[in-house]
Residue frames as a rotation matrix with the C-alpha (Angstrom) as fourth column:
MET 1
0.321 -0.900 0.294 148.47
-0.399 0.152 0.904 93.49
-0.859 -0.408 -0.311 -139.90
ILE 2
0.997 -0.019 -0.077 150.49
-0.067 0.310 -0.948 93.04
0.041 0.950 0.308 -143.10
ALA 3
0.493 -0.870 0.005 154.05
0.868 0.491 -0.081 92.12
0.068 0.045 0.997 -144.09
ALA 4
0.100 -0.454 0.886 154.93
0.346 -0.819 -0.458 95.79
0.933 0.352 0.075 -144.56
ASP 5
0.803 0.224 0.552 154.26
-0.410 -0.464 0.785 96.38
0.432 -0.857 -0.281 -140.85
VAL 6
0.833 -0.552 0.012 156.90
0.417 0.643 0.642 93.81
-0.362 -0.531 0.766 -139.95
SER 7
0.203 -0.776 0.598 159.33
0.879 -0.125 -0.460 95.37
0.432 0.619 0.656 -142.39
LYS 8
0.366 -0.006 0.931 158.80
-0.122 -0.992 0.042 98.77
0.923 -0.129 -0.363 -140.76
ALA 9
0.963 0.015 0.268 159.34
-0.269 0.094 0.959 97.31
-0.011 -0.995 0.094 -137.29
LEU 10
0.575 -0.806 0.137 162.59
0.778 0.591 0.211 95.72
-0.252 -0.015 0.968 -138.41
ALA 11
0.164 -0.502 0.849 163.77
0.618 -0.618 -0.485 98.90
0.769 0.604 0.209 -140.12
ALA 12
0.735 0.218 0.642 163.17
-0.262 -0.782 0.565 100.79
0.626 -0.584 -0.518 -136.88
VAL 13
0.821 -0.455 0.345 165.76
-0.267 0.228 0.936 98.66
-0.505 -0.861 0.065 -135.03
ALA 14
0.795 -0.530 0.296 168.22
0.575 0.502 -0.646 98.23
0.194 0.684 0.703 -137.90
ASP 15
0.486 -0.757 -0.437 171.86
-0.066 -0.531 0.845 99.22
-0.872 -0.381 -0.308 -137.60
PRO 16
0.990 -0.032 -0.139 173.09
-0.139 -0.011 -0.990 100.05
0.030 0.999 -0.016 -141.11
ASP 17
0.279 -0.958 0.064 176.69
-0.958 -0.282 -0.057 100.12
0.073 -0.045 -0.996 -139.87
SER 18
-0.128 -0.311 0.942 176.53
-0.525 0.827 0.202 96.35
-0.841 -0.469 -0.270 -139.26
VAL 19
0.806 0.577 -0.130 175.45
-0.402 0.373 -0.836 95.45
-0.434 0.727 0.533 -142.79
ALA 20
0.362 -0.729 -0.580 178.92
-0.819 0.048 -0.572 95.09
0.445 0.682 -0.580 -144.26
ALA 21
-0.593 -0.597 0.540 180.01
-0.794 0.546 -0.268 92.69
-0.135 -0.588 -0.798 -141.53
LYS 22
0.108 0.720 0.685 176.86
-0.368 0.669 -0.645 90.60
-0.924 -0.183 0.337 -141.99
GLN 23
0.818 0.178 -0.547 177.44
-0.570 0.127 -0.812 90.43
-0.075 0.976 0.205 -145.72
ARG 24
-0.161 -0.943 -0.293 180.94
-0.867 0.277 -0.414 89.10
0.471 0.187 -0.862 -145.13
PHE 25
-0.559 -0.064 0.826 179.82
-0.675 0.614 -0.409 86.64
-0.481 -0.787 -0.386 -142.45
PHE 26
0.245 0.775 0.582 177.05
-0.119 0.620 -0.775 85.18
-0.962 0.121 0.245 -144.60
ARG 27
-0.567 -0.683 0.460 179.25
0.289 0.358 0.888 85.02
-0.771 0.636 -0.005 -147.71
THR 28
0.495 0.866 -0.073 177.33
0.313 -0.256 -0.915 87.29
-0.811 0.430 -0.397 -150.07
GLY 29
-0.144 -0.643 -0.752 180.17
-0.562 -0.573 0.597 87.98
-0.815 0.508 -0.279 -152.48
PRO 30
0.346 0.246 -0.906 180.31
-0.934 0.181 -0.308 86.81
0.088 0.952 0.292 -156.12
GLY 31
-0.081 -0.334 -0.939 180.40
-0.428 0.863 -0.270 83.01
0.900 0.380 -0.213 -156.32
GLU 32
-0.937 -0.231 0.261 179.78
-0.323 0.297 -0.898 82.57
0.130 -0.926 -0.353 -152.59
TYR 33
-0.743 0.648 -0.163 176.82
0.642 0.761 0.099 80.63
0.189 -0.031 -0.982 -151.18
GLY 34
0.017 0.781 -0.624 174.96
0.764 -0.413 -0.496 83.77
-0.645 -0.468 -0.604 -150.12
GLU 35
-0.815 -0.494 0.301 175.71
0.563 -0.555 0.613 85.74
-0.136 0.669 0.731 -153.26
GLY 36
-0.677 0.475 0.562 173.61
0.154 -0.655 0.739 88.87
0.720 0.587 0.370 -153.64
ASP 37
0.049 0.749 -0.661 171.69
0.928 0.211 0.308 88.59
0.370 -0.628 -0.684 -150.37
ARG 38
-0.114 0.026 0.993 170.49
-0.057 -0.998 0.020 91.88
0.992 -0.054 0.115 -148.86
PHE 39
-0.293 -0.025 -0.956 170.80
0.910 0.298 -0.287 92.79
0.292 -0.954 -0.064 -145.18
LEU 40
0.576 0.565 0.591 169.17
0.282 -0.815 0.506 95.44
0.767 -0.125 -0.629 -143.03
GLY 41
-0.522 -0.809 0.270 171.48
-0.094 -0.260 -0.961 95.19
0.848 -0.527 0.060 -140.03
VAL 42
0.349 0.710 0.611 169.01
-0.804 -0.107 0.585 93.79
0.481 -0.696 0.534 -137.47
SER 43
-0.688 -0.633 0.354 170.24
-0.721 0.547 -0.424 91.55
0.074 -0.547 -0.834 -134.64
VAL 44
-0.609 0.446 -0.656 168.70
0.144 0.875 0.462 88.11
0.780 0.187 -0.597 -134.09
PRO 45
-0.713 0.398 -0.577 167.31
0.654 0.083 -0.752 89.03
-0.252 -0.914 -0.320 -130.63
ASP 46
-0.641 0.496 -0.586 165.56
-0.422 -0.865 -0.271 92.04
-0.642 0.074 0.763 -132.20
GLN 47
-0.646 0.411 -0.644 164.19
-0.575 0.293 0.764 89.84
0.502 0.863 0.047 -134.97
ARG 48
-0.693 0.379 -0.613 162.80
0.546 0.832 -0.103 87.43
0.471 -0.406 -0.783 -132.38
ARG 49
-0.702 0.444 -0.557 161.17
0.308 -0.516 -0.799 90.30
-0.642 -0.733 0.225 -130.50
VAL 50
-0.596 0.486 -0.639 159.54
-0.766 -0.584 0.270 91.56
-0.242 0.650 0.720 -133.69
ALA 51
-0.700 0.320 -0.638 158.39
-0.170 0.793 0.584 88.03
0.694 0.518 -0.501 -134.55
ARG 52
-0.730 0.446 -0.518 156.67
0.681 0.416 -0.602 87.69
-0.053 -0.793 -0.608 -131.16
SER 53
-0.620 0.492 -0.611 154.91
-0.142 -0.837 -0.529 90.99
-0.772 -0.242 0.588 -131.72
TYR 54
-0.210 0.497 -0.842 153.63
-0.961 -0.263 0.085 89.86
-0.180 0.827 0.533 -135.12
LYS 55
-0.926 -0.183 0.330 152.97
-0.163 0.983 0.087 86.17
-0.340 0.027 -0.940 -134.57
ALA 56
-0.041 0.979 0.198 149.32
0.261 0.202 -0.944 86.79
-0.965 0.013 -0.264 -135.52
LEU 57
-0.412 -0.164 -0.896 150.42
-0.727 -0.534 0.432 87.89
-0.549 0.829 0.100 -139.01
PRO 58
0.674 0.730 0.112 148.20
-0.497 0.560 -0.663 86.06
-0.547 0.391 0.740 -141.53
LEU 59
0.251 -0.611 0.751 149.90
0.339 0.782 0.523 83.18
-0.907 0.123 0.403 -143.29
ASN 60
0.625 -0.003 0.781 149.65
0.778 -0.076 -0.623 84.80
0.061 0.997 -0.045 -146.72
GLU 61
0.899 -0.336 0.281 151.45
-0.329 -0.941 -0.075 87.87
0.290 -0.025 -0.957 -145.34
VAL 62
0.454 -0.772 0.445 154.14
-0.308 0.333 0.891 85.66
-0.836 -0.541 -0.086 -143.80
ARG 63
0.401 -0.257 0.879 154.61
0.778 0.602 -0.179 84.19
-0.483 0.756 0.442 -147.26
THR 64
0.866 -0.054 0.497 155.05
0.282 -0.767 -0.576 87.70
0.412 0.639 -0.649 -148.67
LEU 65
0.756 -0.602 0.258 157.63
-0.618 -0.527 0.584 88.54
-0.215 -0.601 -0.770 -146.02
LEU 66
0.341 -0.616 0.710 159.51
0.059 0.768 0.638 85.29
-0.938 -0.175 0.298 -146.68
THR 67
0.294 -0.144 0.945 159.53
0.859 0.473 -0.195 85.54
-0.419 0.869 0.263 -150.47
THR 68
0.652 -0.009 0.758 160.21
0.507 -0.739 -0.445 89.23
0.564 0.674 -0.477 -150.99
GLY 69
0.993 -0.101 0.065 162.23
-0.117 -0.669 0.734 90.32
-0.031 -0.737 -0.675 -147.99
ALA 70
0.161 -0.984 0.075 165.86
-0.758 -0.172 -0.629 90.94
0.632 0.045 -0.774 -147.11
HIS 71
-0.478 -0.457 -0.750 167.71
0.000 0.854 -0.520 88.33
0.878 -0.249 -0.409 -145.05
GLU 72
-0.997 0.056 0.061 166.41
-0.064 -0.063 -0.996 89.50
-0.052 -0.996 0.067 -141.68
GLU 73
-0.246 0.963 -0.111 162.86
-0.956 -0.259 -0.134 89.74
-0.158 0.073 0.985 -143.02
ARG 74
0.101 0.231 -0.968 163.05
-0.515 0.845 0.148 86.14
0.851 0.483 0.204 -144.23
LEU 75
-0.737 -0.424 -0.527 164.44
0.210 0.597 -0.774 84.95
0.642 -0.682 -0.351 -140.91
THR 76
-0.833 0.507 0.223 161.76
-0.474 -0.443 -0.761 86.87
-0.287 -0.739 0.609 -139.01
ALA 77
0.033 0.854 -0.519 159.12
-0.945 0.196 0.261 85.26
0.325 0.482 0.814 -141.24
LEU 78
-0.144 -0.158 -0.977 160.50
-0.052 0.987 -0.152 81.85
0.988 0.029 -0.150 -140.27
PHE 79
-0.986 -0.162 -0.035 160.48
0.036 -0.008 -0.999 82.80
0.162 -0.987 0.014 -136.59
ILE 80
-0.419 0.904 0.081 156.81
-0.887 -0.389 -0.250 83.72
-0.194 -0.176 0.965 -136.99
LEU 81
0.151 0.458 -0.876 156.08
-0.643 0.719 0.265 80.36
0.751 0.523 0.403 -138.65
VAL 82
-0.609 -0.438 -0.661 157.77
0.196 0.725 -0.661 78.53
0.768 -0.532 -0.355 -135.77
LEU 83
-0.927 0.320 0.194 155.68
-0.317 -0.394 -0.863 80.49
-0.199 -0.862 0.467 -133.25
LYS 84
-0.062 0.950 -0.305 152.51
-0.995 -0.036 0.090 79.71
0.074 0.309 0.948 -135.17
PHE 85
-0.071 -0.035 -0.997 153.44
-0.338 0.941 -0.009 76.03
0.939 0.336 -0.079 -135.48
ALA 86
-0.917 -0.360 -0.174 153.96
0.048 0.332 -0.942 75.77
0.397 -0.872 -0.287 -131.72
GLU 87
-0.620 0.750 0.232 150.33
-0.694 -0.386 -0.607 76.77
-0.366 -0.538 0.760 -131.17
ALA 88
-0.776 0.204 0.597 149.21
0.235 0.972 -0.026 73.64
-0.586 0.120 -0.802 -133.07
GLU 89
0.431 0.891 -0.142 147.03
0.143 -0.223 -0.964 75.53
-0.891 0.395 -0.224 -135.53
LEU 90
0.869 0.016 -0.495 147.47
-0.462 -0.333 -0.822 75.56
-0.178 0.943 -0.282 -139.31
ARG 91
0.140 -0.908 0.396 150.39
-0.353 0.328 0.876 73.14
-0.925 -0.262 -0.274 -139.00
GLU 92
0.153 -0.061 0.986 149.76
0.733 0.676 -0.072 71.42
-0.663 0.734 0.149 -142.31
GLU 93
0.908 0.232 0.348 149.42
0.408 -0.674 -0.615 74.76
0.092 0.701 -0.707 -144.08
ILE 94
0.704 -0.706 -0.079 152.62
-0.564 -0.624 0.542 75.99
-0.432 -0.336 -0.837 -142.48
VAL 95
-0.059 -0.745 0.665 154.58
0.027 0.664 0.747 72.93
-0.998 0.063 -0.019 -143.58
ASP 96
0.442 0.279 0.853 153.12
0.835 0.221 -0.504 73.16
-0.329 0.935 -0.135 -147.08
LEU 97
0.994 -0.107 -0.009 154.24
-0.105 -0.955 -0.278 76.80
0.022 0.278 -0.960 -147.24
TYR 98
0.389 -0.907 0.162 157.69
-0.523 -0.073 0.850 75.85
-0.759 -0.415 -0.502 -146.01
LEU 99
-0.060 -0.425 0.903 158.17
0.394 0.821 0.412 73.06
-0.917 0.381 0.118 -148.54
THR 100
0.560 0.327 0.761 157.01
0.822 -0.107 -0.559 75.16
-0.101 0.939 -0.329 -151.47
GLN 101
0.937 -0.194 0.291 159.23
-0.129 -0.965 -0.228 78.12
0.325 0.177 -0.929 -150.57
THR 102
0.680 -0.725 -0.108 162.55
0.559 0.418 0.716 76.46
-0.474 -0.547 0.690 -149.76
ALA 103
0.217 -0.606 0.765 164.20
0.826 -0.304 -0.475 78.68
0.520 0.735 0.435 -152.37
PHE 104
0.356 -0.013 0.934 163.88
-0.216 -0.974 0.069 81.50
0.909 -0.226 -0.350 -149.83
VAL 105
0.941 -0.219 0.257 165.21
-0.197 0.263 0.945 79.43
-0.275 -0.940 0.204 -146.91
ASN 106
0.838 -0.521 0.162 168.57
0.334 0.256 -0.907 80.03
0.431 0.814 0.389 -148.46
ASN 107
-0.031 -0.933 0.358 171.28
-0.590 -0.272 -0.760 80.37
0.807 -0.235 -0.542 -145.88
TRP 108
-0.516 -0.249 -0.819 172.44
0.274 0.859 -0.433 78.18
0.811 -0.448 -0.375 -143.03
ASP 109
-0.986 0.163 0.022 170.89
-0.078 -0.345 -0.935 80.30
-0.145 -0.924 0.353 -140.27
LEU 110
-0.274 0.934 -0.228 167.52
-0.959 -0.246 0.143 80.27
0.077 0.257 0.963 -142.04
VAL 111
0.002 0.211 -0.977 167.64
-0.299 0.933 0.201 76.48
0.954 0.292 0.065 -142.35
ASP 112
-0.678 -0.411 -0.609 168.87
0.356 0.541 -0.762 75.86
0.643 -0.734 -0.221 -138.82
SER 113
-0.922 0.371 0.112 166.18
-0.321 -0.567 -0.759 78.11
-0.218 -0.735 0.642 -137.33
SER 114
-0.111 0.963 -0.247 163.33
-0.965 -0.163 -0.204 76.33
-0.237 0.216 0.947 -139.07
ALA 115
-0.340 -0.020 -0.940 164.04
-0.671 0.705 0.228 72.85
0.658 0.709 -0.254 -140.47
TYR 116
-0.797 0.041 -0.603 163.67
0.331 0.864 -0.379 70.73
0.505 -0.502 -0.702 -137.36
GLN 117
-0.862 0.478 -0.165 161.25
-0.076 -0.445 -0.892 73.10
-0.500 -0.757 0.420 -135.66
LEU 118
-0.066 0.850 -0.522 158.79
-0.900 -0.276 -0.336 72.92
-0.430 0.448 0.784 -138.57
LEU 119
0.183 0.156 -0.971 159.41
-0.802 0.594 -0.056 70.07
0.568 0.789 0.234 -140.99
GLY 120
-0.728 -0.549 -0.410 161.08
-0.224 0.756 -0.615 67.75
0.648 -0.356 -0.673 -138.50
GLU 121
-0.811 0.479 0.337 158.37
-0.364 0.040 -0.931 68.17
-0.459 -0.877 0.142 -135.88
TRP 122
0.098 0.891 -0.443 155.69
-0.967 -0.020 -0.254 67.63
-0.235 0.453 0.860 -138.50
LEU 123
0.149 -0.111 -0.983 157.29
-0.674 0.716 -0.183 64.37
0.724 0.689 0.032 -139.64
VAL 124
-0.561 -0.440 0.701 157.81
-0.826 0.347 -0.443 62.86
-0.049 -0.828 -0.559 -136.20
ASP 125
-0.418 0.496 0.762 154.78
-0.104 0.807 -0.582 60.59
-0.903 -0.322 -0.285 -136.56
ARG 126
0.686 0.629 -0.366 154.38
-0.407 -0.085 -0.909 60.76
-0.603 0.773 0.198 -140.36
ASP 127
0.725 -0.408 0.555 155.91
0.671 0.598 -0.438 59.37
-0.153 0.690 0.708 -143.53
ARG 128
0.474 -0.646 -0.598 159.40
-0.002 -0.680 0.733 60.85
-0.880 -0.347 -0.324 -143.77
THR 129
0.156 -0.486 0.860 160.32
0.860 0.495 0.124 60.04
-0.486 0.720 0.495 -147.34
VAL 130
0.954 0.126 0.273 160.16
0.241 -0.862 -0.445 63.72
0.180 0.491 -0.853 -148.30
LEU 131
0.625 -0.780 -0.044 163.57
-0.424 -0.385 0.820 63.88
-0.656 -0.494 -0.571 -146.61
ASP 132
0.041 -0.577 0.816 164.96
0.591 0.673 0.446 61.44
-0.806 0.464 0.368 -149.19
ARG 133
0.564 0.241 0.789 163.83
0.811 -0.339 -0.477 63.80
0.152 0.909 -0.387 -151.93
LEU 134
0.979 -0.193 0.062 165.34
-0.202 -0.958 0.205 66.82
0.020 -0.213 -0.977 -150.23
ALA 135
0.399 -0.882 0.251 168.60
-0.128 0.217 0.968 64.99
-0.908 -0.418 -0.026 -149.58
GLY 136
-0.080 -0.397 0.914 168.87
0.813 0.505 0.291 64.26
-0.577 0.766 0.282 -153.30
SER 137
0.858 0.511 -0.054 168.14
0.407 -0.740 -0.535 67.83
-0.313 0.437 -0.843 -154.35
GLU 138
0.128 -0.791 0.598 170.51
0.812 -0.263 -0.522 69.98
0.570 0.553 0.608 -156.39
SER 139
0.511 0.137 0.848 169.76
-0.207 -0.938 0.277 72.75
0.834 -0.317 -0.451 -153.88
LEU 140
-0.597 -0.789 -0.145 172.36
0.084 0.118 -0.989 73.06
0.798 -0.603 -0.004 -151.13
TRP 141
-0.674 0.338 0.657 169.70
-0.720 -0.497 -0.483 74.43
0.163 -0.799 0.579 -148.81
GLU 142
0.487 0.851 -0.197 167.23
-0.784 0.526 0.331 71.60
0.385 -0.007 0.923 -149.40
ARG 143
0.181 -0.503 -0.845 169.99
0.177 0.862 -0.474 69.10
0.967 -0.064 0.245 -148.65
ARG 144
-0.850 -0.482 0.210 170.79
-0.086 -0.266 -0.960 70.94
0.519 -0.835 0.184 -145.43
ILE 145
-0.143 0.886 0.440 167.07
-0.967 -0.220 0.128 71.04
0.211 -0.407 0.889 -144.55
ALA 146
0.464 0.357 -0.811 166.95
-0.342 0.917 0.208 67.25
0.817 0.181 0.547 -144.98
ILE 147
-0.235 -0.628 -0.742 169.66
0.482 0.587 -0.650 66.54
0.844 -0.511 0.164 -142.39
ILE 148
-0.918 -0.122 0.378 168.81
-0.224 -0.627 -0.746 69.33
0.328 -0.769 0.548 -139.92
ALA 149
0.017 0.997 0.077 165.12
-0.799 -0.033 0.601 68.31
0.601 -0.072 0.796 -139.89
THR 150
0.232 0.077 -0.970 166.16
0.166 0.979 0.118 64.99
0.959 -0.188 0.214 -138.36
PHE 151
-0.821 -0.509 0.259 167.21
-0.129 -0.276 -0.953 66.76
0.557 -0.815 0.161 -135.15
ALA 152
-0.090 0.876 0.474 163.55
-0.959 -0.204 0.195 66.56
0.267 -0.437 0.859 -134.15
PHE 153
0.704 0.309 -0.640 163.85
-0.238 0.951 0.198 62.76
0.669 0.013 0.743 -134.25
ILE 154
-0.288 -0.896 -0.339 167.20
0.243 0.274 -0.931 62.71
0.926 -0.350 0.138 -132.45
ARG 155
-0.641 0.071 0.764 165.61
-0.639 -0.600 -0.481 64.65
0.424 -0.797 0.430 -129.60
ARG 156
0.454 0.827 0.333 163.21
-0.891 0.420 0.172 61.72
0.003 -0.375 0.927 -129.24
ASP 157
-0.186 -0.673 0.716 166.04
-0.604 0.653 0.457 59.17
-0.775 -0.347 -0.528 -129.20
ASP 158
0.657 0.436 0.615 165.29
0.274 0.622 -0.733 58.10
-0.702 0.651 0.289 -132.76
PRO 159
-0.054 -0.816 -0.575 168.52
-0.396 -0.511 0.763 58.28
-0.917 0.269 -0.296 -134.84
GLU 160
0.047 0.026 0.999 167.47
0.593 0.804 -0.049 56.04
-0.804 0.594 0.022 -137.74
TRP 161
0.776 0.360 0.517 166.64
0.627 -0.355 -0.694 58.80
-0.066 0.862 -0.502 -140.21
THR 162
0.719 -0.632 -0.291 169.63
-0.526 -0.767 0.366 60.93
-0.455 -0.110 -0.884 -139.28
LEU 163
-0.215 -0.840 0.498 171.91
-0.209 0.537 0.817 58.03
-0.954 0.072 -0.291 -140.16
ARG 164
0.221 0.390 0.894 169.89
0.778 0.482 -0.402 57.32
-0.588 0.785 -0.197 -143.31
ILE 165
0.986 0.150 0.078 170.19
0.168 -0.803 -0.572 60.89
-0.023 0.576 -0.817 -144.56
ALA 166
0.412 -0.909 -0.066 173.85
-0.597 -0.324 0.734 61.00
-0.688 -0.263 -0.676 -143.49
ASP 167
-0.082 -0.390 0.917 174.43
0.421 0.820 0.386 57.97
-0.903 0.418 0.097 -145.75
LYS 168
0.588 0.412 0.696 172.98
0.794 -0.132 -0.593 59.93
-0.152 0.902 -0.404 -148.65
LEU 169
0.977 -0.135 0.167 175.05
-0.101 -0.975 -0.198 63.04
0.190 0.177 -0.966 -147.93
VAL 170
0.657 -0.754 0.011 178.36
0.260 0.240 0.935 61.50
-0.708 -0.611 0.354 -146.89
ASP 171
-0.184 -0.747 0.639 179.88
0.916 0.105 0.387 62.21
-0.356 0.657 0.665 -150.33
ASP 172
0.830 0.538 0.147 178.42
0.557 -0.780 -0.286 65.71
-0.039 0.319 -0.947 -150.65
ARG 173
0.006 -0.900 0.436 180.94
0.864 -0.215 -0.456 68.26
0.504 0.380 0.776 -151.89
HIS 174
0.213 0.126 0.969 179.77
-0.014 -0.991 0.132 71.31
0.977 -0.041 -0.209 -149.95
ASP 175
-0.766 -0.638 -0.078 181.37
0.124 -0.028 -0.992 72.34
0.631 -0.769 0.101 -146.67
LEU 176
-0.520 0.628 0.579 178.03
-0.839 -0.505 -0.205 73.47
0.164 -0.592 0.789 -145.22
ILE 177
0.596 0.661 -0.456 176.67
-0.549 0.750 0.369 69.94
0.585 0.030 0.810 -145.65
HIS 178
-0.139 -0.731 -0.668 179.81
0.264 0.622 -0.737 68.45
0.954 -0.279 0.106 -144.10
LYS 179
-0.881 -0.210 0.424 179.30
-0.286 -0.478 -0.831 70.65
0.377 -0.853 0.361 -141.05
ALA 180
-0.064 0.955 0.289 175.57
-0.974 -0.123 0.190 69.93
0.217 -0.269 0.938 -140.80
VAL 181
0.549 0.234 -0.802 175.96
-0.217 0.967 0.133 66.15
0.807 0.101 0.582 -141.08
GLY 182
-0.445 -0.801 -0.400 178.82
0.285 0.297 -0.911 66.15
0.849 -0.520 0.096 -138.58
TRP 183
-0.718 0.261 0.645 176.75
-0.642 -0.606 -0.469 68.22
0.268 -0.751 0.603 -136.17
MET 184
0.348 0.937 -0.002 173.78
-0.880 0.328 0.343 65.85
0.322 -0.118 0.939 -136.40
LEU 185
0.296 -0.338 -0.893 176.03
0.120 0.941 -0.316 62.81
0.948 -0.014 0.319 -135.96
ARG 186
-0.791 -0.595 0.142 177.44
-0.018 -0.209 -0.978 64.42
0.612 -0.776 0.155 -132.84
GLU 187
-0.332 0.759 0.561 173.90
-0.934 -0.346 -0.085 64.93
0.129 -0.552 0.824 -131.55
VAL 188
0.575 0.446 -0.686 173.17
-0.398 0.885 0.242 61.24
0.715 0.134 0.686 -132.22
GLY 189
-0.163 -0.769 -0.618 176.28
0.316 0.553 -0.771 60.36
0.935 -0.321 0.152 -130.22
ASN 190
-0.685 -0.038 0.728 175.17
-0.572 -0.590 -0.569 62.52
0.451 -0.806 0.382 -127.31
ARG 191
0.151 0.865 0.478 172.25
-0.979 0.197 -0.046 60.12
-0.134 -0.461 0.877 -126.89
ASP 192
0.912 0.118 0.392 173.45
-0.066 0.987 -0.143 56.87
-0.404 0.105 0.909 -128.47
ARG 193
0.170 -0.947 -0.273 177.23
-0.780 -0.299 0.550 56.69
-0.602 0.119 -0.789 -128.72
ASP 194
-0.344 -0.320 0.883 177.20
0.118 0.918 0.378 53.15
-0.932 0.234 -0.278 -130.14
ALA 195
0.589 0.631 0.505 174.93
0.603 0.073 -0.794 54.16
-0.538 0.772 -0.338 -133.04
GLU 196
0.847 -0.334 -0.413 177.24
-0.469 -0.836 -0.286 57.03
-0.249 0.436 -0.865 -133.95
VAL 197
-0.093 -0.968 0.234 180.38
-0.669 0.235 0.705 54.91
-0.737 -0.091 -0.669 -133.66
ARG 198
-0.028 0.130 0.991 178.95
0.451 0.887 -0.104 52.15
-0.892 0.444 -0.084 -135.85
TRP 199
0.913 0.374 0.161 178.18
0.320 -0.416 -0.851 54.73
-0.251 0.829 -0.500 -138.55
LEU 200
0.632 -0.727 -0.267 181.63
-0.717 -0.680 0.151 56.28
-0.292 0.096 -0.952 -138.26
VAL 201
-0.099 -0.672 0.734 183.35
-0.203 0.735 0.647 52.90
-0.974 -0.085 -0.210 -138.48
ARG 202
0.347 0.325 0.880 181.74
0.713 0.518 -0.472 52.39
-0.609 0.791 -0.052 -141.89
HIS 203
0.830 0.188 0.526 182.61
0.521 -0.597 -0.609 55.83
0.200 0.780 -0.593 -143.22
GLN 204
0.742 -0.458 -0.490 185.60
0.133 -0.616 0.777 57.23
-0.657 -0.641 -0.396 -141.37
ARG 205
-0.206 -0.934 0.293 188.14
0.542 0.140 0.829 56.57
-0.815 0.329 0.477 -144.13
THR 206
-0.543 0.031 0.839 186.21
0.826 -0.164 0.540 58.28
0.155 0.986 0.064 -146.92
MET 207
0.564 0.817 -0.121 183.97
0.825 -0.551 0.124 60.87
0.035 -0.170 -0.985 -145.26
PRO 208
0.361 -0.419 0.833 185.03
0.168 -0.849 -0.500 64.53
0.917 0.321 -0.236 -145.48
ARG 209
-0.509 -0.686 -0.519 187.42
0.637 0.105 -0.764 65.53
0.579 -0.720 0.384 -142.70
THR 210
-0.775 0.290 0.562 185.27
-0.472 -0.857 -0.207 68.46
0.422 -0.426 0.801 -141.63
MET 211
0.294 0.934 -0.202 182.30
-0.577 0.342 0.741 66.14
0.762 -0.101 0.640 -141.22
LEU 212
0.249 -0.280 -0.927 184.38
0.524 0.844 -0.114 63.70
0.815 -0.457 0.356 -139.19
ARG 213
-0.786 -0.618 0.007 185.86
0.347 -0.451 -0.822 66.41
0.512 -0.644 0.569 -136.98
TYR 214
-0.413 0.728 0.547 182.41
-0.761 -0.606 0.232 67.82
0.501 -0.321 0.804 -136.19
ALA 215
0.460 0.685 -0.565 181.09
-0.310 0.721 0.620 64.33
0.832 -0.110 0.544 -135.43
ILE 216
0.304 -0.434 -0.848 183.87
0.710 0.697 -0.103 63.41
0.636 -0.570 0.520 -132.99
GLU 217
0.000 -0.334 0.942 184.21
-0.176 -0.928 -0.329 66.82
0.984 -0.166 -0.059 -131.36
LYS 218
0.414 0.265 0.871 183.13
-0.863 -0.189 0.468 65.53
0.288 -0.946 0.151 -127.93
PHE 219
0.822 -0.207 -0.530 185.11
0.215 0.975 -0.046 62.29
0.527 -0.076 0.847 -128.04
ALA 220
0.742 -0.658 -0.126 188.10
0.097 -0.080 0.992 61.81
-0.663 -0.749 0.004 -125.75
PRO 221
0.317 -0.682 -0.660 191.44
-0.836 -0.529 0.145 62.84
-0.448 0.506 -0.737 -127.33
ALA 222
-0.650 -0.599 0.468 192.53
-0.342 0.780 0.523 59.23
-0.679 0.180 -0.712 -127.88
GLU 223
0.054 0.769 0.637 189.22
0.544 0.512 -0.665 58.45
-0.838 0.382 -0.391 -129.60
ARG 224
0.792 0.238 -0.562 189.54
-0.237 -0.728 -0.644 61.45
-0.562 0.643 -0.520 -131.88
ARG 225
-0.130 -0.928 -0.348 193.08
-0.855 -0.073 0.514 60.50
-0.502 0.364 -0.784 -132.85
ALA 226
-0.585 -0.068 0.808 192.03
0.104 0.982 0.158 56.92
-0.804 0.176 -0.568 -133.65
PHE 227
0.443 0.831 0.338 189.16
0.520 0.069 -0.851 58.02
-0.731 0.553 -0.401 -135.87
LEU 228
0.711 -0.207 -0.672 191.24
-0.519 -0.799 -0.304 60.65
-0.474 0.564 -0.676 -137.64
ALA 229
-0.393 -0.919 -0.018 193.92
-0.755 0.312 0.576 58.03
-0.524 0.240 -0.817 -138.27
GLY 230
0.403 0.635 -0.659 191.37
-0.879 0.470 -0.085 55.50
0.256 0.614 0.747 -139.59
GLU 231
-0.547 -0.749 0.374 192.97
-0.831 0.541 -0.130 52.76
-0.105 -0.382 -0.918 -137.48
GLY 232
-0.362 0.322 0.875 192.18
-0.210 0.886 -0.413 49.09
-0.908 -0.333 -0.253 -137.92
PRO 233
-0.945 0.069 0.319 190.86
0.319 0.404 0.857 47.10
-0.070 0.912 -0.403 -140.87
GLY 234
-0.221 0.902 0.370 187.86
0.650 -0.146 0.746 49.12
0.727 0.405 -0.554 -142.00
GLY 235
-0.021 0.174 0.985 188.26
-0.463 -0.875 0.144 51.36
0.886 -0.452 0.099 -138.96
VAL 236
-0.865 -0.279 0.417 188.07
-0.482 0.233 -0.845 50.85
0.138 -0.932 -0.336 -135.20
SER 237
-0.643 0.657 -0.394 185.52
0.562 0.754 0.340 48.46
0.521 -0.002 -0.854 -133.80
ALA 238
0.046 0.780 0.623 182.23
-0.064 -0.621 0.782 49.83
0.997 -0.076 0.021 -132.54
GLY 239
0.881 0.332 -0.336 182.92
0.271 0.226 0.935 48.50
0.387 -0.916 0.109 -129.04
ALA 240
0.050 -0.995 -0.092 186.45
0.709 0.100 -0.698 49.85
0.703 -0.031 0.711 -128.82
PHE 241
-0.691 -0.343 0.637 185.62
-0.035 -0.864 -0.503 52.97
0.722 -0.369 0.585 -126.84
ALA 242
-0.454 0.513 -0.729 184.08
0.891 0.252 -0.378 53.34
-0.010 -0.821 -0.571 -123.44
GLU 243
0.573 0.697 0.431 181.56
0.623 -0.712 0.323 56.01
0.532 0.083 -0.843 -122.66
PRO 244
-0.359 -0.728 0.583 183.26
0.120 -0.656 -0.745 59.21
0.925 -0.197 0.323 -121.41
């Protein structure tokens, strides 16, 4: 079983007519965040099916698939890594591979399908300072990995590192970071509304509007209006809003 076998399996279910639409959706034009990426035209459900069929692919072959493949081949490689990680074998090797090949985890779907499932889960009971390094990276994708990885902690009612990384990224200039931070703040609020509100009170007047809108998406209309207006000295008080 080698990487080329996975590539053949993906090619067999590819729809070339969908490639142009995927290239537009994932912004592959000149100067866009996905510039130059190649697509085969394989749906995500088909990629997941192929990944399940090849979850025994040796780790060095997964690396080959990740580092040399088209977009769907890279995403399938990440799906395979997640499947392998779930079986609790080679976890350290998988995370090492992930951290050394972040240059190929280079679009939002690749990050969101792997960051918390691999790196986040690995760091649940370990030193998490690697996230500080990633959050300070010049790489858009490493910064997104840093915040999305914290979803693994949020799911365990542990928002500390999400808020810590959000502090580091609150002034980020890229829209994909604004959306990711806002999403993770919203997930914090789903479990601990007070923790989210306290963070928003500190940042609501200066944080990017997209980030704020994502973070308050599930708030009541009056709450959303108050936050968007930046009401009160330094913002609304953390105890101003009742749970919905």
